[in-house]
Every structure is written in C-alpha cells, then in structure tokens.
C-alpha positions in Angstrom: -37.0 -32.8 -22.3 -39.0 -32.2 -18.8 -42.5 -31.1 -19.0 -41.4 -27.7 -17.1 -38.6 -26.9 -19.7 -40.7 -27.9 -22.4 -43.6 -25.5 -21.3 -41.3 -22.8 -21.2 -41.4 -23.0 -25.2 -44.7 -22.9 -25.4 -46.5 -19.3 -27.0 -47.9 -18.0 -23.6 -44.9 -18.3 -21.7 -42.8 -16.5 -24.9 -43.4 -13.3 -22.9 -40.5 -14.4 -20.1 -37.8 -14.4 -22.9 -37.0 -11.2 -22.6 -35.8 -11.1 -19.1 -34.3 -14.4 -19.6 -32.5 -12.8 -22.5 -30.9 -10.2 -20.4 -29.7 -13.0 -18.5 -28.0 -14.6 -21.2 -26.3 -12.0 -22.8 -24.8 -11.0 -19.6 -23.1 -14.1 -19.6 -22.1 -14.3 -23.1 -20.5 -10.7 -22.8 -18.5 -11.6 -19.5 -17.4 -15.1 -21.5 -16.0 -12.5 -24.1 -13.9 -10.3 -21.5 -12.0 -14.1 -20.8 -9.2 -15.1 -22.6 -9.8 -17.6 -25.2 -10.6 -21.2 -24.3 -11.9 -20.0 -20.8 -15.1 -20.7 -19.6 -16.8 -19.4 -16.4 -16.4 -21.4 -13.1 -19.6 -22.8 -11.4 -19.4 -20.2 -8.7 -19.1 -17.3 -11.1 -22.2 -18.7 -12.9 -24.3 -18.7 -10.0 -23.6 -15.4 -8.7 -24.4 -13.8 -12.0 -27.5 -15.5 -12.0 -28.4 -14.6 -8.5 -27.6 -10.8 -9.4 -30.2 -11.2 -12.3 -32.7 -12.8 -10.0 -32.6 -10.0 -7.7 -34.2 -8.0 -10.1 -36.8 -9.9 -10.8 -40.4 -8.9 -9.6 -42.3 -10.3 -6.5 -43.8 -13.6 -7.4 -41.6 -14.2 -10.3 -40.1 -17.3 -10.5 -36.3 -17.3 -10.0 -33.8 -18.1 -12.7 -32.2 -21.6 -13.1 -29.1 -22.7 -14.9 -31.1 -25.8 -16.4 -33.3 -22.9 -18.2 -30.3 -21.2 -20.2 -28.9 -23.7 -22.7 -32.2 -25.1 -23.9 -33.3 -21.2 -24.3 -29.8 -20.6 -26.1 -30.7 -23.4 -28.7 -34.6 -22.6 -29.2 -33.9 -19.0 -30.0 -30.7 -20.4 -32.4 -33.0 -22.5 -34.3 -36.4 -20.4 -34.2 -35.2 -16.5 -34.1 -32.2 -16.4 -36.2 -32.1 -12.7 -36.2 -32.5 -12.4 -32.6 -29.1 -15.1 -32.1 -27.2 -13.0 -34.9 -27.7 -10.2 -32.3 -25.6 -11.9 -29.8 -22.9 -11.8 -31.8 -21.7 -15.4 -30.6 -19.0 -16.9 -32.9 -18.2 -21.0 -32.9 -15.3 -20.5 -30.1 -17.6 -18.6 -28.1 -20.1 -20.7 -28.8 -18.1 -23.9 -27.2 -17.0 -21.9 -24.3 -20.8 -20.9 -23.7 -22.0 -24.6 -24.1 -19.1 -26.0 -21.6 -20.3 -23.0 -18.5 -24.3 -23.7 -18.9 -24.1 -27.5 -19.3 -25.8 -29.9 -17.0 -23.8 -32.4 -15.3 -20.7 -32.6 -17.8 -19.5 -36.0 -16.4 -22.1 -37.5 -18.1 -19.9 -36.9 -21.6 -16.6 -37.3 -19.8 -16.2 -40.6 -21.5 -16.6 -39.2 -24.8 -20.0 -41.3 -25.6 -23.3 -40.2 -24.8 -25.5 -42.9 -23.3 -29.3 -43.7 -23.7 -30.7 -46.2 -21.9 -34.3 -47.7 -23.0 -36.6 -50.7 -21.5 -38.2 -53.5 -23.5 -41.5 -53.8 -22.3 -43.0 -55.9 -19.8 -42.3 -59.8 -20.3 -42.2 -63.0 -18.8 -39.3 -63.9 -16.8 -37.7 -67.7 -16.3 -36.5 -67.1 -13.2 -38.2 -66.0 -9.8 -35.4 -64.4 -7.7 -36.0 -63.7 -4.2 -35.0 -60.4 -3.8 -36.1 -59.3 -7.5 -39.5 -56.7 -7.3 -42.7 -57.8 -9.4 -44.2 -54.5 -10.5 -46.4 -55.6 -13.2 -46.3 -52.1 -15.1 -42.5 -53.0 -15.7 -40.3 -55.5 -17.0 -39.0 -57.9 -13.8 -37.0 -56.2 -11.5 -37.2 -52.9 -12.4 -39.6 -50.3 -10.4 -41.5 -47.6 -12.5 -40.3 -44.9 -10.4 -36.5 -45.5 -11.4 -35.5 -42.3 -14.3 -35.4 -44.9 -17.5 -39.0 -46.5 -16.1 -40.3 -43.7 -15.8 -39.1 -42.7 -19.6 -40.4 -45.7 -20.5 -44.0 -45.9 -19.3 -44.1 -42.3 -20.5 -43.4 -43.4 -24.1 -45.4 -46.9 -24.2 -41.8 -48.7 -23.8 -41.6 -47.8 -27.6 -38.2 -47.4 -28.5 -38.1 -45.2 -31.3 -39.9 -42.7 -28.6 -37.7 -43.3 -26.1 -34.8 -42.4 -28.3 -36.2 -39.1 -29.0 -37.1 -38.1 -26.1 -34.1 -38.9 -24.1 -32.0 -37.2 -27.4 -33.9 -34.0 -26.5 -33.3 -33.8 -23.5 -29.2 -34.9 -23.5 -29.3 -32.0 -26.2 -30.8 -29.5 -23.7 -28.5 -30.2 -21.2 -26.0 -29.1 -23.9 -24.2 -32.5 -24.9 -23.6 -33.8 -27.9 -25.1 -36.5 -29.4 -22.8 -37.7 -32.6 -21.4 -40.9 -30.3 -24.0 -42.7 -28.6 -24.2 -45.9 -26.9 -27.4 -47.5 -26.2 -28.0 -49.7 -23.3 -31.1 -51.8 -23.5 -32.5 -53.2 -20.0 -35.7 -55.2 -19.4 -34.8 -58.4 -17.5 -33.4 -61.0 -19.9 -33.2 -59.8 -23.1 -33.0 -63.6 -24.7 -36.4 -64.2 -23.3 -38.4 -62.0 -25.7 -39.7 -63.4 -29.3 -36.4 -62.8 -31.8 -39.0 -60.8 -34.3 -39.6 -58.9 -31.0 -36.0 -58.2 -30.7 -34.9 -57.0 -34.4 -38.0 -54.7 -34.1 -36.8 -53.0 -31.3 -32.8 -52.8 -32.1 -34.5 -51.5 -35.6 -36.3 -48.9 -34.2 -33.5 -47.7 -31.9 -31.6 -47.4 -34.7 -33.7 -45.5 -36.9 -34.4 -43.4 -34.1 -31.0 -42.2 -34.0 -30.9 -41.8 -38.2 -34.1 -40.0 -38.4 -33.7 -36.3 -39.1 -35.8 -33.9 -36.7 -38.5 -33.1 -39.1 -38.9 -36.8 -40.0 -38.7 -37.9 -36.4 -41.2 -35.4 -35.3 -44.0 -36.8 -38.0 -42.8 -40.1 -37.0 -43.0 -39.5 -33.1 -46.8 -38.1 -33.6 -48.2 -40.6 -35.6 -46.8 -43.3 -33.1 -48.0 -41.7 -30.1 -51.8 -41.6 -32.0 -51.5 -45.5 -32.7 -50.8 -46.2 -28.8 -53.6 -43.6 -27.8 -55.9 -45.6 -30.4 -54.6 -48.9 -30.1 -56.0 -48.1 -25.8 -52.7 -47.7 -24.1 -52.3 -44.8 -21.7 -49.4 -42.8 -20.3 -51.3 -41.0 -17.6 -50.3 -43.1 -14.6 -54.1 -42.5 -12.6 -55.1 -44.6 -15.7 -52.5 -47.3 -15.6 -52.9 -47.6 -11.5 -56.6 -48.5 -12.0 -55.8 -50.7 -14.5 -52.7 -52.7 -12.7 -53.4 -52.6 -9.2 -56.0 -55.4 -9.2 -53.4 -57.8 -10.2 -50.9 -56.1 -8.3 -52.3 -56.6 -5.4 -52.8 -60.6 -6.0 -49.1 -60.2 -6.8 -48.2 -58.9 -3.4 -50.5 -61.6 -1.2 -48.8 -64.2 -3.8 -51.9 -65.8 -5.2 -50.6 -64.9 -8.7 -47.2 -65.1 -9.9 -45.5 -62.2 -12.2 -45.7 -64.6 -14.9 -49.2 -65.1 -14.7 -49.8 -61.8 -14.3 -47.9 -60.5 -17.1 -49.7 -63.0 -19.5 -53.4 -61.6 -17.9 -52.3 -57.9 -18.6 -50.0 -58.4 -21.7 -50.6 -61.1 -23.3 -54.5 -61.5 -23.5 -54.9 -57.8 -23.5 -56.9 -56.9 -26.7 -54.8 -53.1 -26.7 -51.4 -54.7 -26.1 -51.9 -57.6 -28.6 -52.6 -55.0 -31.2 -49.7 -52.9 -30.0 -47.9 -56.4 -30.4 -49.0 -57.5 -33.5 -46.7 -54.3 -35.1 -44.1 -55.1 -33.1 -42.0 -57.2 -35.5 -39.0 -57.0 -38.1 -36.5 -59.4 -39.4 -32.4 -58.6 -39.7 -32.7 -57.4 -43.2 -34.8 -54.3 -41.9 -32.3 -54.4 -38.8 -29.3 -54.4 -41.4 -30.9 -51.4 -43.4 -31.0 -49.2 -40.5 -27.6 -49.9 -39.7 -26.4 -48.9 -43.2 -27.9 -45.5 -42.6 -26.2 -45.0 -39.6 -22.7 -45.6 -41.1 -23.5 -42.0 -42.1 -26.5 -40.5 -39.7 -25.8 -37.4 -37.5 -26.1 -39.9 -34.5 -24.0 -42.8 -34.6 -24.2 -46.1 -32.5 -20.9 -46.9 -30.6 -21.8 -49.2 -28.4 -25.1 -51.7 -27.9 -25.6 -53.4 -24.9 -28.1 -55.9 -24.0 -28.6 -58.0 -20.4 -29.0 -61.6 -20.0 -28.3 -64.7 -18.0 -25.6 -66.5 -18.1 -27.1 -69.7 -18.8 -28.8 -68.2 -22.0 -25.5 -67.7 -23.7 -24.7 -70.2 -26.5 -22.4 -69.7 -29.5 -25.9 -69.5 -31.8 -27.1 -66.5 -29.5 -24.1 -64.5 -29.3 -24.2 -64.5 -33.5 -27.3 -63.4 -33.0 -26.5 -60.9 -31.0 -23.9 -59.7 -33.5 -26.2 -59.5 -36.4 -28.5 -57.1 -34.3 -25.2 -55.2 -33.9 -24.5 -55.8 -30.1 -21.3 -55.0 -28.6 -21.5 -55.8 -25.0 -23.5 -57.7 -22.8 -24.7 -57.7 -19.3 -25.1 -61.1 -17.6 -26.9 -61.4 -14.2 -24.2 -63.1 -11.6 -24.7 -62.0 -8.5 -22.7 -64.4 -6.6 -20.3 -67.4 -7.6 -21.2 -69.3 -4.0 -23.7 -71.8 -5.2 -25.2 -72.0 -2.1 -25.7 -68.5 -2.1 -27.2 -68.7 -5.5 -29.8 -71.4 -4.7 -31.0 -69.8 -1.3 -31.6 -66.7 -3.4 -33.5 -68.7 -5.6 -30.9 -67.9 -8.8 -31.2 -71.1 -11.2 -27.9 -70.3 -12.9 -24.8 -72.0 -11.8 -21.2 -71.6 -11.5 -20.6 -73.7 -14.5 -22.7 -71.9 -16.7 -21.4 -68.7 -15.6 -17.6 -69.8 -16.7 -18.9 -70.8 -19.9 -20.9 -68.1 -20.4 -17.6 -65.9 -19.8 -15.4 -67.8 -22.0 -17.7 -67.4 -25.1 -18.2 -64.2 -24.4 -14.9 -63.4 -24.6 -13.8 -65.4 -27.6 -16.7 -63.9 -29.5 -15.2 -60.1 -28.9 -17.9 -59.1 -26.8 -17.4 -56.7 -23.6 -18.5 -58.3 -20.3 -20.5 -56.8 -17.6 -21.3 -58.9 -14.6 -23.9 -57.8 -11.8 -22.5 -58.9 -8.2 -24.8 -58.4 -5.3 -23.7 -58.3 -2.1 -25.7 -58.9 1.0 -27.7 -61.8 -0.6 -29.5 -64.2 1.8 -26.9 -66.9 3.2 -24.2 -64.5 2.6 -21.7 -62.3 5.4 -19.1 -59.4 4.7 -16.2 -61.3 4.6 -17.8 -64.2 2.4 -18.9 -61.2 -0.5 -15.4 -59.5 0.0 -14.0 -63.3 -1.0 -16.6 -63.9 -3.3 -16.0 -60.7 -5.4 -12.0 -61.2 -5.1 -12.6 -64.6 -6.8 -15.0 -62.9 -9.5 -12.5 -60.3 -10.4 -9.0 -62.2 -9.9 -10.0 -65.8 -11.0 -9.0 -66.7 -14.6 -12.8 -68.2 -15.0 -14.0 -65.1 -14.6 -12.5 -61.8 -14.9 -14.9 -59.2 -16.4 -14.4 -56.1 -18.0 -16.8 -54.3 -16.3 -18.8 -54.7 -12.9 -22.3 -53.2 -11.6 -21.7 -53.8 -7.7 -25.0 -53.5 -6.0 -25.9 -53.8 -2.6 -29.0 -56.0 -2.0 -32.0 -53.9 -0.5 -35.4 -54.9 1.0 -37.9 -54.1 -1.9 -41.4 -54.0 -0.5 -43.5 -57.2 -2.1 -40.6 -59.2 -2.4 -40.0 -62.7 -1.5 -37.2 -61.5 0.6 -39.7 -59.7 2.7 -40.8 -63.1 4.9 -36.8 -63.6 5.2 -36.5 -59.9 6.9 -39.8 -60.9 9.3 -38.2 -64.2 10.4 -34.8 -62.7 10.8 -33.0 -64.8 8.8 -31.8 -62.0 6.5 -30.8 -58.7 7.8 -29.4 -55.4 6.0 -25.6 -54.7 6.6 -25.0 -51.7 8.6 -23.6 -48.9 7.3 -20.1 -49.7 8.7 -20.1 -53.1 7.2 -21.3 -51.7 3.4 -18.6 -49.1 3.3 -15.9 -52.2 4.8 -17.4 -54.6 1.7 -17.7 -51.9 -1.0 -14.0 -50.4 -0.1 -12.8 -53.7 0.0 -14.2 -54.6 -3.4 -13.1 -51.5 -5.1 -9.5 -51.9 -3.7 -9.5 -55.4 -5.0 -10.7 -54.7 -8.4 -7.5 -54.5 -11.0 -6.7 -51.9 -13.5 -8.3 -53.7 -16.6 -12.4 -53.9 -14.7 -14.5 -51.0 -14.6 -16.9 -50.4 -11.6 -19.6 -48.8 -13.7 -22.4 -48.5 -11.1 -22.7 -49.0 -7.5 -26.3 -48.4 -6.4 -29.7 -49.3 -8.4 -32.2 -46.4 -9.0 -33.8 -47.7 -7.0 -36.2 -44.7 -4.9 -36.0 -44.6 -1.4 -39.9 -44.9 -1.1 -39.7 -48.6 -2.5 -37.0 -49.6 0.0 -38.2 -51.1 3.1 -35.0 -51.4 5.0 -31.0 -51.1 3.2 -29.3 -48.7 1.6 -31.1 -45.4 0.4 -27.7 -43.6 0.3 -27.5 -42.2 -3.8 -24.0 -41.1 -3.8 -22.5 -44.5 -2.3 -19.6 -44.5 -4.8 -18.9 -41.0 -3.7 -18.9 -41.8 -0.3 -16.4 -45.3 -1.1 -14.5 -43.2 -2.9 -13.8 -40.3 -1.0 -13.2 -42.7 1.7 -10.5 -44.1 -0.4 -8.9 -41.1 -1.4 -7.7 -40.2 2.4 -6.4 -43.8 2.5 -3.0 -45.8 1.6 -4.6 -48.3 -0.2 -3.7 -48.2 -4.0 -6.6 -48.1 -6.3 -6.5 -49.5 -9.9 -10.1 -49.8 -10.6 -10.8 -48.0 -14.0 -13.8 -45.4 -13.6 -11.3 -43.8 -10.5 -8.6 -43.1 -12.5 -10.6 -42.1 -15.6 -9.2 -38.8 -17.0 -12.9 -37.6 -17.2 -12.8 -34.0 -18.2 -9.3 -32.7 -18.2 -7.2 -31.7 -21.0 -3.9 -33.4 -21.8 -1.4 -33.4 -24.0 0.5 -36.6 -25.8 3.8 -35.9 -24.3 2.6 -36.3 -20.9 1.0 -39.8 -21.5 2.4 -43.2 -21.9 1.0 -46.5 -22.9 1.5 -49.4 -20.6 0.6 -52.9 -21.4 -1.0 -54.7 -18.8 -1.4 -58.6 -19.4 -4.0 -61.4 -17.4 -5.0 -64.8 -18.2 -8.6 -66.5 -18.5 -9.7 -69.8 -19.3 -10.4 -69.4 -23.3 -8.1 -66.3 -23.9 -4.8 -64.1 -23.1 -5.5 -60.9 -22.6 -3.6 -57.5 -23.3 -5.0 -54.2 -21.4 -3.3 -51.4 -23.2 -3.5 -48.3 -21.6 -2.3 -44.5 -21.7 -1.7 -43.2 -18.6 -0.9 -39.8 -17.2 2.1 -39.5 -14.9 -0.1 -39.5 -12.2 -1.4 -42.9 -13.2 -4.9 -41.3 -14.9 -6.6 -43.5 -17.2 -6.8 -41.4 -20.8 -7.6 -44.4 -23.2 -7.3 -48.2 -23.5 -8.0 -51.3 -25.6 -8.8 -54.8 -24.9 -6.8 -57.3 -27.1 -8.2 -60.9 -26.4 -5.6 -63.7 -28.1 -7.8 -67.0 -28.2 -5.9 -70.0 -26.9 -5.6 -72.4 -29.8 -6.6 -75.1 -27.8 -9.6 -73.5 -26.8 -10.6 -72.4 -30.5 -9.5 -76.2 -31.6 -11.9 -77.6 -29.1 -14.9 -75.7 -30.4 -13.9 -75.6 -34.1 -16.9 -75.0 -36.8 -19.3 -73.6 -34.1 -17.2 -70.1 -33.3 -17.5 -67.5 -35.9 -13.6 -66.9 -35.9 -11.0 -68.6 -37.1 -8.1 -70.0 -35.7 -4.8 -67.7 -35.3 -7.5 -64.7 -35.2 -6.6 -62.2 -32.3 -9.7 -60.1 -31.0 -10.3 -56.4 -30.3 -13.0 -56.4 -28.3 -13.0 -52.6 -26.9 -10.9 -49.6 -27.9 -11.7 -46.2 -25.9 -10.3 -42.7 -25.5 -11.4 -40.5 -22.6 -12.1 -36.7 -22.4 -14.8 -34.3 -23.1 -16.9 -35.3 -26.5 -16.3 -33.4 -29.4 -18.3 -33.3 -32.5 -17.8 -35.6 -35.1 -15.6 -33.9 -37.8 -14.9 -30.9 -35.3 -11.4 -29.7 -33.6 -11.5 -30.6 -30.2 -8.7 -30.2 -27.3 -9.6 -33.5 -25.7 -7.5 -36.7 -25.4 -9.9 -38.1 -28.2 -8.1 -35.6 -30.7 -4.4 -37.0 -30.1 -4.4 -39.9 -32.0 -4.4 -42.3 -29.3 -7.0 -44.5 -30.8 -4.7 -45.2 -33.6 -1.7 -45.6 -31.8 -3.8 -48.3 -29.4 -4.8 -50.2 -32.6 -1.3 -50.1 -33.9 0.4 -51.5 -31.2 -2.4 -54.3 -30.3 -2.0 -55.4 -34.2 2.0 -55.5 -33.6 1.3 -57.6 -30.5 -1.0 -60.3 -31.9 1.6 -60.5 -34.8 4.8 -61.0 -32.3 2.2 -63.9 -30.5 1.8 -65.4 -34.0 -1.8 -64.2 -35.0 -1.9 -64.1 -38.7 -5.1 -61.5 -38.3 -6.7 -59.4 -36.2 -10.7 -59.0 -35.9 -12.6 -56.1 -34.0 -16.1 -56.4 -32.9 -17.1 -53.1 -34.3 -19.9 -50.8 -33.6 -22.2 -49.7 -36.6 -21.2 -46.2 -36.3 -17.6 -46.9 -36.2 -17.1 -49.0 -39.4 -15.9 -45.8 -40.9 -13.0 -45.4 -38.3 -11.8 -48.9 -38.9 -12.1 -49.2 -42.7 -9.6 -46.2 -42.5 -7.4 -48.0 -40.4 -7.2 -50.7 -42.8 -9.9 -53.2 -41.4 -12.3 -55.0 -44.5 -15.7 -55.9 -43.6 -15.5 -60.0 -42.4 -19.1 -60.6 -41.7 -19.8 -60.3 -38.1 -16.7 -58.5 -37.6 -14.3 -56.2 -39.4 -10.9 -57.9 -39.6 -7.0 -57.0 -41.1 -4.7 -59.6 -42.0 -1.5 -59.1 -40.5 
C-alpha cells in the first residue's frame, strides 16, 4: 500500500472518514438499484465521484477512486457496526469490488503476480548494454517499481511479499492464487543456502496470517535497522555514491563494487549470516502452503542458458520452481560477442532441451537493436527463435535496447557505431515479431520499467505494446500470439468454446498445445503437453529426473477474472475447462504410447492434481495411464 494511502488510515486523518463514507454509500446505493450482477461503468463511477468532489470545502483534496476500496476494507475489518449499517451482502460486495477495482487486467489471467528482487550480488557477465547501479542487482535500476519496493524492504523476501500483498488487496484483487517471480540478475550465481532461504521466506510470507505477519514484519524491520541498514534513499545515496562514481568512471568494476559495499560491509555481513536455510526448511513451508489462504501456483526465477544442467534443474524443482527465464537476447553469435555476451547458441539450444524435458515453462529474453544488429536482422533472428525446433519458447520478453547512462554502450553511441532505431523502425520490428509469434507462445512484456530519466536515447514509450497492438488491430495480418488473444475479464459459456490441439516439434520433444478458444479465436484456457522423444531420454539415461515413456504436462492455465478459492464464479475458470484439458492430454499421451504422465505442479496446486488422480512422486506428480 502506498504511503499516501496508508496515512489516510492513521488516527489524525480519520476525521475525513464521514465524507468518504457519504461517497461510498452513494456508490453502494446506486449499485443496489441496478440489476443482479451489474457493476458501474468507469464513466458512471467517475460521474458520482465528480458530483461529490463539488461538495468539498475549499482546500480539501478531491476524492480519487484509489481511496475507496481500501477504505471499504478498512471499515469492514475495524468498524464492523458501521460496515453492517451499509447492508452489503456477498453479491453486492462482489459488484462493488469490481466497480472499485484498480487495474482489473492485472487479475485477468486468474492469478495475482508478485515480483520480488534478490539482493545486489556479483554477476558473471559484463554485457555492453547492462546498467551497473550498485544499489541494485546487476541490470536493474532503482527507480523501477519492483526495485523501489525491494529497496524499501531491505531486499528481504518476506517484507517484499507482505508489502505487495497489502497493495494488491487494497486494489481489490484476490490473493488466493499467487505467481511468484524472482528477479535480480542471475539466480544461479547466488549461494545455494541463500537461494533456499529466499524461497523459504517467500512461502512463509504467504503462509502466515495477518496477525503473525504483522509481528514478523515489525521484528524484521527492527533487525535490519539495528544491523545498520537503511531504507532512507538519502542515506543510501551518501553511502553508495562514492563507489558508484568510480564504477561510472570505469575505475572499478561492478563486481568489485559489490564486494566492497556488501561482502566486506559489517552491516551487510551480519545480515547475510542470518540469510541461510536448507531444503528441509523450504519443504516445511511447502507443506504449509498446500492449505494456505495464499497458495503459490507458480514460481519463476531468471538465469542464463550456460548455467542450466540437470543437477541445477533438480535443485530448482526441489525449491518449487515451475518456470525459468533465460537471457538469450540474440541467437546471432557475432551479435552476442559484440555485446559481451558469453552465452553461445549451442548452450541456448541445450538449455531449451533440458528445461522442456524436465517440465519447466521456458521464458526467453529477446532484445532488438543490439550493437551490430539491424531491423531486418532482428526480424529474422526472432523468427528463428520462435520458429526453429532448437528453441520455440513458451513465453518471450521482447525488449528494445535503450541507452542507459553509465553503460559501456554509451561509448559506442558516442563514436557512432550504435544508434537507437527510429520510432518507425522499432514499430516495424516489433509488429513483425508479434505477427511471427505462433499460437503457443506468449509475449509477456514488450518494454522494461526503466524510468525515462535513466534513458539517454532510445524508446521511452511505456505503452509500447498498446501502440503495436493498435496497429495490428487495424491491419489484415492475422495475430496468433497468446496475449493478443486472451479472453481477459470477459465471461464465457462452455457452449461457446471449442478445444483445439496445436502440434509442433522441438529437438527433444513432440509438443501438443491444447487450447480452448471462442468462435472469434480468443483464448480461454490452455495446456502444454510435452512428449519426450525416446531417443533423447535414452541418450541421457540415468541423468534425467523422468523415466522412459513418461509424458509431461508443463502448464495448465484457464483465463478469466480471478475468484477466491472455493467461491462461486462466472469466469472461464469455473467451467471445468482445466479438468477437460488434463483428461484430453492424458488421452493423447496414451494414444502416443506413453505409459504415464507427469505434471510439474506448483505447491499450491498439489491438492487439485491429487483430486484428478495424480500421486506425489518426488519432483513431480504422476498418473499411470
């Protein structure tokens, strides 16, 4: 929850509650006069707020939509008699929340995403375009939203999760199904005991109830304060700026700066001594999460292709990981070398094979406008990424390269060997990439949350994707890319849907992408089924965590407005679409000669798969066909 909204609930400001209540009750009464299931449109809500703003005395700050839902929840939790006087039953409350909800698309996928950052740490790469902000993990800048939250919470996973939970609840989103995304450079570079501690604390933050969490948060903040850490930006600047200046001058490298500031720091060293755990600690929190109010339905980390081998993937599975982001940027070896990328095309190919056979969802980072590339080369490179059997990621983060102050790319801009694409060139490249994206691939992001003030030259348009999609909507080019087709918050009946199977091949597997689509081609749900090639499994016999002739369900997802667990709902999530997808996948695997099917289930979905006939079997859940 933002500091400004939080201050609204402090005792001195509660004098404002009666006038806010008048507005809220007006909205409730207006909803009560509508038909069952109807919510107010944005225009209707704004008209009511505007009418009440006219009644405010001079100097009084106008009402804003963002205040209303937090106020409603605060009264319901702390002043039950006042809340009861409003006469809001469950049905009306649902319509009220839909009316007041901020950013409803954030829950359109049916899952609430929480992004956290690991602490600053050494990086084994030194990419030309990569920022070197010594207050952040490599490649991240402190004014990015997730980075600001991390800095304010000492990069502590527990504090970051609890802070984000409060915010998304205040926005009106359900928090029963959580996808955790762990960012912060290369996850594999961190010590294993830190990785285990970080994941344990993520789950613990979701497992603890509000009362317990409040105590833990207070004690944790006190611990960091007493250790000598600060979340005051001015204090952090005074501490880090001398070293940052040396890094910007090129006198000291990023890794050396991290050693000086963090590894050798008495304060950070004392904190690091408490940031360790083992798998037993992690698994204890896993068991708690199976029945928790906030269940983890996905855990994603990011690393580099050259860090991926079977041993590391087994470790990630034991942590509960289900998706891996890998930084590819380009498949062109010459471009990779020019940009100081040590990753090779062969290591990328091997990483894709292992990740897919082991059940992980694969999200690739692709960057256009790198040093040495051209618009036509970028279009061809992306087409190879999504179309060649060596690769074919499930998801893509597609970014344009921007010149960030302090990076080594600045010298290339100064000498004229690199320039940013023009707006027209960039739109041409991104549009071509979206059109080339197959039905089974989702472009999850098209711009980094880099503050415009940190960008020297290059794209600063934050709604880049909207601009691209607007152009595609008006063109005759067919778009199969998943996010473009998502059903979002719409309500759909089962009779309107058809189940399709899209088959494609990779080096190590035969894939089946099962999708529920509307008559207009919109996507209501999907399943990713991998059928590992027997020759690949035989070649790696004894090292893979799967047996011969075992199929793998890598992802099941049904779209629609998220509804709390065990609560009735009208979205696509409540039509039995997931069960039908799984039954169809099992039938396909059986017909293809597979004797069993594994599912890379998340901790919070274990019970769901048990009800469908899967049994716990080590790293996966398994069903005999």
